C-alpha positions in Angstrom: 13.5 -26.9 53.2 11.9 -23.6 52.1 13.8 -23.8 48.8 12.6 -27.3 48.3 9.0 -26.3 48.9 9.3 -23.4 46.5 10.8 -25.6 43.8 8.0 -28.1 44.4 5.3 -25.5 44.1 6.9 -24.1 40.9 7.1 -27.6 39.4 3.5 -28.4 40.4 2.4 -25.1 38.8 4.3 -26.0 35.6 2.6 -29.4 35.5 -0.8 -27.9 36.0 -0.2 -25.3 33.3 0.9 -28.0 30.9 -2.1 -30.2 31.8 -4.5 -27.2 31.3 -3.1 -26.7 27.8 -3.4 -30.3 26.9 -6.9 -30.4 28.3 -7.9 -27.3 26.3 -6.3 -28.7 23.1 -8.2 -32.0 23.6 -11.5 -30.1 24.1 -10.8 -28.0 21.0 -9.9 -31.1 18.9 -13.0 -32.9 20.0 -15.2 -29.9 19.3 -13.7 -29.5 15.8 -14.0 -33.2 15.0 -17.7 -33.1 16.1 -18.3 -30.2 13.7 -16.5 -31.9 10.8 -18.5 -35.1 11.4 -21.8 -33.2 11.2 -20.9 -31.2 8.0 -22.2 -32.0 4.6 -19.6 -32.5 1.8 -20.8 -29.3 0.1 -20.2 -27.4 3.4 -16.7 -28.9 3.7 -15.8 -27.9 0.2 -17.2 -24.4 0.7 -14.9 -24.0 3.6 -11.9 -24.4 1.2 -12.8 -21.2 -0.6 -11.3 -17.8 0.4 -13.2 -15.7 -2.1 -11.8 -12.3 -3.4 -14.6 -9.9 -2.7 -17.0 -9.3 -5.6 -17.3 -5.6 -4.7 -21.0 -6.1 -4.1 -21.6 -6.5 -0.4 -25.1 -7.8 -0.8 -24.2 -10.6 -3.2 -21.1 -11.4 -1.2 -23.2 -11.8 1.9 -25.6 -14.1 0.0 -22.8 -16.2 -1.4 -21.1 -16.6 2.0 -24.4 -18.2 3.2 -25.3 -20.1 0.0 -21.9 -21.7 -0.6 -20.6 -21.9 3.0 -17.5 -20.0 2.0 -14.6 -20.3 4.4 -13.5 -16.7 4.0 -13.4 -13.6 1.9 -10.6 -11.2 0.8 -11.3 -7.4 0.9 -9.7 -5.2 -1.7 -9.5 -1.4 -2.1 -13.0 -0.9 -3.3 -14.4 -2.7 -0.2 -12.7 0.0 1.9 -13.6 2.9 -0.4 -15.8 5.6 1.2 -16.0 3.7 4.5 -15.6 5.1 7.9 -14.9 3.0 11.0 -18.5 2.4 11.9 -19.7 1.5 8.4 -16.7 -0.8 7.8 -17.4 -2.6 11.1 -21.1 -3.0 10.3 -20.2 -4.4 6.9 -17.8 -7.0 8.3 -20.4 -7.9 11.0 -22.9 -8.7 8.3 -20.4 -10.8 6.4 -19.6 -12.7 9.7 -23.3 -13.2 10.6 -23.9 -14.8 7.2 -21.4 -17.6 8.0 -22.5 -20.8 9.6 -19.0 -21.7 10.8 -17.3 -18.3 11.3 -15.7 -16.4 8.5 -12.1 -15.5 7.7 -12.2 -11.8 6.7 -8.8 -11.1 5.1 -6.9 -8.4 3.2 -3.5 -7.5 1.9 -2.1 -5.0 4.3 1.6 -5.0 3.7 2.2 -1.3 3.8 3.7 0.8 1.0 2.4 -0.1 -2.5 0.0 -2.8 -1.1 -2.1 -1.0 1.5 -5.8 -1.5 1.5 -6.3 0.7 4.6 -5.0 3.6 2.6 -8.0 3.6 0.3 -10.2 5.5 2.7 -8.5 8.1 4.9 -11.4 8.5 7.2 -11.0 4.9 8.3 -7.7 5.6 10.1 -7.7 9.4 10.5 -5.5 9.8 7.4 -2.7 7.7 8.8 0.0 6.7 6.3 1.1 3.1 6.0 4.7 3.0 4.8 6.3 -0.2 3.4 8.4 -2.4 5.7 11.4 -1.2 3.8 10.7 2.4 4.7 9.9 1.7 8.3 13.1 -0.5 8.7 15.3 2.3 7.2 13.8 4.9 9.6 13.2 2.9 12.8 15.0 -0.5 12.4 13.6 -3.8 13.4 11.7 -2.6 16.5 9.9 0.0 14.3 8.8 -2.7 11.8 7.5 -4.9 14.6 5.6 -2.0 16.2 4.1 -1.0 12.9 2.8 -4.5 12.2 1.4 -4.8 15.7 -0.5 -1.5 15.4 -1.8 -2.4 11.9 -3.0 -5.8 13.3 -4.9 -4.0 16.1 -6.5 -1.7 13.5 -7.5 -4.6 11.3 -9.0 -6.6 14.2 -11.0 -3.5 15.4 -12.6 -3.3 11.9 -13.5 -7.0 12.0 -10.6 -8.2 9.8 -9.0 -11.3 11.2 -6.4 -12.4 8.6 -3.6 -10.3 7.0 -1.8 -11.6 3.9 1.6 -10.5 5.3 4.5 -10.5 5.8 6.2 -10.9 2.5 9.0 -13.5 3.1 10.5 -13.1 -0.4 14.0 -11.7 -0.9 15.3 -10.0 -4.1 18.6 -8.2 -4.7 17.2 -6.5 -7.8 15.6 -3.1 -7.1 14.0 -3.3 -10.5 12.3 -6.6 -9.9 8.5 -6.8 -9.5 8.6 -8.0 -5.8 11.5 -5.8 -4.5 9.5 -2.9 -3.1 7.3 -5.3 -1.2 10.2 -7.0 0.5 12.2 -5.8 3.5 15.0 -5.0 1.0 17.6 -6.9 3.1 19.4 -10.2 2.8 18.0 -13.6 3.6 19.3 -13.7 7.2 17.8 -10.3 8.1 14.6 -11.1 6.3 14.4 -14.3 8.3 14.8 -12.4 11.6 12.2 -9.9 10.5 9.7 -12.6 9.7 10.3 -14.3 13.0 9.5 -11.1 14.9 6.6 -9.7 13.0 4.6 -13.0 12.8 4.1 -13.1 16.6 3.4 -9.3 16.6 0.5 -9.8 14.2 -0.9 -13.0 15.7 -0.8 -11.6 19.2 -3.7 -9.3 18.1 -5.8 -12.3 17.0 -5.1 -11.7 13.3 -3.7 -14.6 11.3 -0.3 -13.9 9.6 0.7 -15.3 6.2 4.2 -16.1 4.9 4.2 -15.4 1.1 5.0 -16.3 -1.6 6.3 -19.8 -1.1 8.8 -21.2 -2.2 10.2 -17.7 -2.8 9.6 -15.2 -5.5 13.3 -14.3 -6.2 13.5 -11.9 -9.0 10.9 -13.6 -11.2 8.4 -11.6 -13.3 4.9 -10.5 -12.3 2.6 -13.5 -12.1 -0.4 -11.2 -12.0 -0.1 -10.7 -15.7 1.4 -13.9 -17.0 3.9 -16.8 -16.9 7.0 -16.4 -14.7 9.7 -18.9 -14.0 12.7 -19.3 -11.7 15.8 -21.0 -13.1 17.8 -21.3 -9.9 19.1 -24.6 -8.5 17.4 -26.6 -5.7 20.5 -26.0 -3.5 20.3 -22.3 -3.9 16.6 -22.0 -3.2 16.7 -24.3 -0.2 19.8 -22.5 1.2 18.5 -19.0 0.7 14.8 -18.6 0.0 13.7 -21.2 2.5 15.3 -19.3 5.4 12.6 -16.7 6.0 9.9 -19.3 5.6 11.6 -21.7 8.1 11.9 -18.7 10.5 8.1 -18.0 10.1 7.1 -21.6 10.5 9.3 -21.8 13.7 7.5 -18.6 14.9 4.2 -20.6 14.4 2.8 -18.6 11.4 -0.9 -19.5 10.9 -0.6 -19.8 7.1 1.6 -20.0 4.1 0.6 -18.6 0.7 2.0 -20.5 -2.3 2.8 -18.4 -5.4 2.3 -19.1 -9.1 6.0 -19.0 -10.2 7.2 -22.1 -12.0 10.3 -23.1 -10.1 12.0 -25.4 -12.6 14.4 -27.1 -10.3 11.5 -28.1 -8.0 8.7 -28.8 -10.6 9.2 -27.7 -14.2 5.7 -28.7 -15.2 3.5 -26.7 -13.0 3.3 -23.4 -11.2 4.1 -23.8 -7.5 0.5 -23.3 -6.4 -0.7 -26.4 -8.2 2.5 -28.5 -7.7 2.4 -31.6 -5.5 6.2 -31.8 -5.0 6.4 -28.2 -3.7 3.5 -28.7 -1.3 5.2 -31.9 -0.1 8.4 -30.0 0.7 6.3 -27.5 2.7 4.5 -30.2 4.7 7.3 -32.8 5.0 10.6 -31.0 4.8 9.7 -27.7 6.4 7.1 -29.4 8.7 4.4 -26.8 8.3 1.2 -27.8 10.0 -1.0 -24.7 9.5 -3.2 -23.6 6.6 -1.8 -23.6 3.1 -3.5 -21.2 0.7 -3.0 -20.4 -3.0 -2.2 -17.0 -4.3 -5.1 -15.5 -6.3 -6.3 -18.1 -8.7 -7.5 -15.4 -11.1 -3.9 -14.2 -11.8 -2.6 -14.3 -15.3 0.1 -16.9 -14.6 -2.5 -19.5 -13.5 -5.2 -18.6 -16.0 -2.7 -19.0 -18.8 -1.7 -22.4 -17.4 -5.3 -23.5 -16.9 -6.2 -22.8 -20.5 -3.6 -25.4 -21.6 -5.0 -28.1 -19.3 -8.0 -30.3 -19.6 -8.7 -30.2 -15.9 -10.4 -27.9 -13.5 -7.7 -25.7 -11.9 -9.4 -25.7 -8.5 -9.3 -29.5 -8.5 -5.6 -29.4 -9.4 -4.9 -26.9 -6.6 -6.6 -29.2 -4.0 -4.9 -32.3 -5.4 -1.6 -30.4 -5.0 -2.2 -30.1 -1.3 -3.7 -26.7 -0.7 -6.2 -26.3 2.2 -7.7 -23.1 0.8 -8.2 -21.6 -2.6 -8.0 -17.8 -3.1 -10.7 -18.0 -5.7 -14.2 -16.7 -6.4 -15.0 -19.5 -8.9 -16.8 -21.5 -6.2 -19.9 -21.9 -8.3 -18.1 -24.2 -10.7 -15.3 -25.3 -8.4 -17.4 -26.8 -5.6 -19.2 -29.3 -7.9 -15.9 -30.0 -9.7 -14.1 -30.8 -6.5 -17.1 -32.9 -5.3 -16.9 -34.9 -8.6 -13.1 -35.4 -8.1 -13.8 -36.9 -4.6 -16.5 -39.1 -6.1 -14.1 -40.5 -8.6 -11.3 -41.0 -6.0 -9.0 -38.3 -7.4 -9.2 -36.5 -4.1 -9.7 -38.4 -0.8 -12.4 -37.6 1.7 -9.7 -37.8 4.4 -7.7 -35.0 2.7 -10.7 -32.7 2.6 -11.5 -33.5 6.3 -7.9 -32.7 7.3 -8.0 -29.4 5.4 -11.3 -28.5 7.1 -9.9 -29.4 10.5 -6.9 -27.1 9.9 -9.3 -24.3 8.8 -11.7 -24.7 11.8 -8.7 -25.0 14.2 -7.5 -21.6 13.0 -11.0 -20.1 13.3 -11.2 -21.5 16.8 -7.8 -19.9 17.6 -9.0 -16.5 16.3 -12.3 -16.8 18.3 -14.5 -16.7 15.3 -15.6 -20.4 15.2 -19.3 -20.8 15.6 
């Protein structure tokens, strides 16, 4: 009898816990829908922009308010000559300028891509080794601990989104991306991604899987065109593994790169390719925020010059929720015009804004 009562109590507790979660989700969904219903179209489109910092804090603060930007990305110069207090104050001003709460993001991978290394007084001169270095010295547990500690540091400074981990795999030590990867095979990289994503997100910092659909050993898209000649079968069997692992671990976002993956879409870089975004949504069943790589990178600007279309419009049409771009002055009216002409549906914009606000709610920054 006692056993029966104990089981009954446990079962009732489970049901209540489940009901509480469903209730909280419904409240959150209703709150977000209400906000979206009350937003102007300009405000909605502004939310789609994650602007690379202009390096001018005053102008950036003004533009966050003026264009209703969804977020900003901080680079080395934003951290330069900052101590903990001044950095926090700067991020609070950015946050205060936003009507709907602001994503404040950065690239803190460790190693060659470490924004926190710019100003030693921010972290008492702490070093930020690459995942490869940490893995070689301390194994998987060491990497997870490092990402967790870094996320705590970022959040303490007011940064709520880290463009990490790199889910790419390359077996060529001379390739552009190699030093930023774990330096291991697809299976180990998938395991790494599945463990570091929760470690980052536990600290209320969004994690990002990049660079979908996999960089491979392609050239540097920062400077110009890069293509991948591998077959669909090879890419899906190998490169998708770490991304699938990250999606299963409930990664908040996926960043799509600019490599032209010929077997998936030979006509467009991945970041502006509908077929590639369709794979991410339908085949890999990713439900979070999809964001482009930096729209100012050479691979995309080269491509844009050959097109007779606004590149921001192309990126939204492809299926991105957010654009890593500071061309919002021209982009917002161009996207608005595309909606007016029926090239982009209002429903698509609303769905993207809902995903954005849902993540802001999760990170406790939604206003």
